[in-house]
N, C-alpha and C positions, 0 to 999 in steps of 0.2 A: 423675488424668490427664484432661486436657480433650480433647474431640474437636471439631475445627473443623467448623462447619456448611458443607455444600456450598452454593456460591453458585448461585442459580437466577434465571431470569427471571420475569415476571409469570404465566407459564403453568406454572411449576414445572419447567422444563427446565434441565438443568445448563449452566452457563456457565464460561468460563475466568475467572481472577482479573481484577478491575478493576485496571488499571495507572494510569489517569488519566482525568479527564473530557475530553470532546470539546474544550472550550475550551482546556484545557491542551495537548493534542496540536496543535490548530490554532495556538496561540501558538508552540510549538516549531517547527512547520513554517514559520510566517511569519518566524521569525528566520533560517532557513536559505534559504528560497525566496521569490521575489518574483513568481511567476506560476504559476497553477494551472489544471489541466484535468482531465477525467476523465469517467467514466460513473457515474451514481448507483448507490449500493449501500446496503442497510439498515445494515450495520455502520458505515459512515462517514457516515450521513445527518446527524448533528449536527455533523460536522466541516466538511463542504462549505460551508454557509452562513457559516462563520466565517473562511474564507480568501478573499483577493482580491488581484488580480483573478482571477476564475474564469470560464473558458470551457467550457461544457458541450459534450461531443462525442457524436456518434451511436454511436460504437464505439471500442474501445480502440486499434485501429491508427490511427484518425483522431486520437485524443487524442495519441498518440505523435508523429505527424506535426506537430501543432500545437506540442507541446513542443520538438521538434527545431528547428523554425523559431524559436521563442522563444529557445532557447539560442544559435542563430546570431546572433540580434539582441541578445545580451548579457544575457539574463535567466537566472535560476536556476529552471527549471521543475520542477514537481511534478505527477505523475499520480496521481489517486486512483481506484482501480479495485478490482473484486473478482477473485479468482483465476481464475474461469472465463474472464475476458477475456485471460488469458495466451496462449491459443491464437491469438486474433486478433493479438496483439502481436508474435508471433514474427518475422514477415517484416520488419516495420518496425524492430524492435529490431536484428536481424542486418543488415538492408540499409541502415540509416541510422546508428544510434548506434554500433554496433560497427565498422562499415566506416569511418566518419569519425572515430572516437575522441571522440565527443561524448556526455558523460554527462548523464543526467537522473535525478531522484529518483522512484522508484515507491513509493507507499504501497498495499499490496495487502491487501485484506480476505481472510483465509483462511477461506473458507466450506467446509463439508463436513468439517470436522475433528471435529465432535461427532456422535455416532451418531444423534441425533434430527433432524438437518438434512435438508432436502429431498433426495430421491433423486438428482436431477440434480447436486447439489453434492458428493455423497459421493465420487465418482471424482476430481473435481477436487481435493478435499481431500486425497486419498491421494497424488496426484502433484505437488502444488504445489512442495514443496522441491526435488524432483528436477528438475522442469521448469526452475525458476530456475537450478539448477546447470548443466543442459545449455545453457541460454541464456548462461551465463557471467556471470550477475548475482550480485554479492556481496549476501548477504542478512543482515539484522539483525532480530532478533525483539524486538518491543516488550515482550512478556511477560517475557523473560529479561534484556533489557538496559535496559529502561525508556526514558526519553527520550534516553539516550545513543545509542540506535539511530538516532534522527533525525540527530544530529550526525555520527555515523560514516558514515552513508549519504550525507549531504550532502558530506562531505569527499571520499568516494570519487567521487561524481558530479561535483562542481564543481572540485575541485582536481586529481584524478587522471584525469578525463575518462572514467570508466567508470560505466555505469548501475548503480545500486544500489537495493536494495529494503528497505523497512521492512514486515515482516509484522505485521498486526494480527489477532489471533484474536478470534473472537466472544466478547464480554464484556470485552475489554481496555479498551474505552472505553464510556461510556454511550451506549446506542442509543435 
C-alpha cells in the first residue's frame, strides 16, 4: 500500500493539490475573456502578469465597476481578486451586475481555507462559499472541475448574463 505524500510549500505548510500552472490558467482565462482587472493577491500573483489587457484597481468594488463598464462596451471581463474582497464587492455586484443582468467572470482566490493561513483570512475562508451563494453567484471550483470551471463560469457570465466565479484554492496554481 502506497501513501501519497502531502503537498507542501517551501515552508513545509500543507497546500491543496496543484491543478495547473499559472500560465495554463492564464491561457484558459484568455480564451474566454478579453479584458482583465483586479486587486493583487499572492495566490494569483503569477496569473496576473500573463493576462492582458489588465487594469489594476484600488479595491474590488472599483474593479467590478470597471468590469461592468467593459462589459457594456462589448468586452468579456474577468476580475481576479481574493475572497476577502467579496465584502467590498457586494454592493456593486447586487446594484450593477444583478440589477442589469450583466455577467462578469470572477476568479476568487480562496484564502483562509487552510488552518495555517493568516488569522484575518480564516473567517473569510469559512464564509466564502456561503457568501457567494447569498450573492447569487454560481461558483465553479478549479480543484474539483479543473479548467472546465473556467469554461462553465464564462458561459454563465457571457452567454447567460449572470456573474459566475471560479474558486482557486491555495496551491491549485503555482504561486
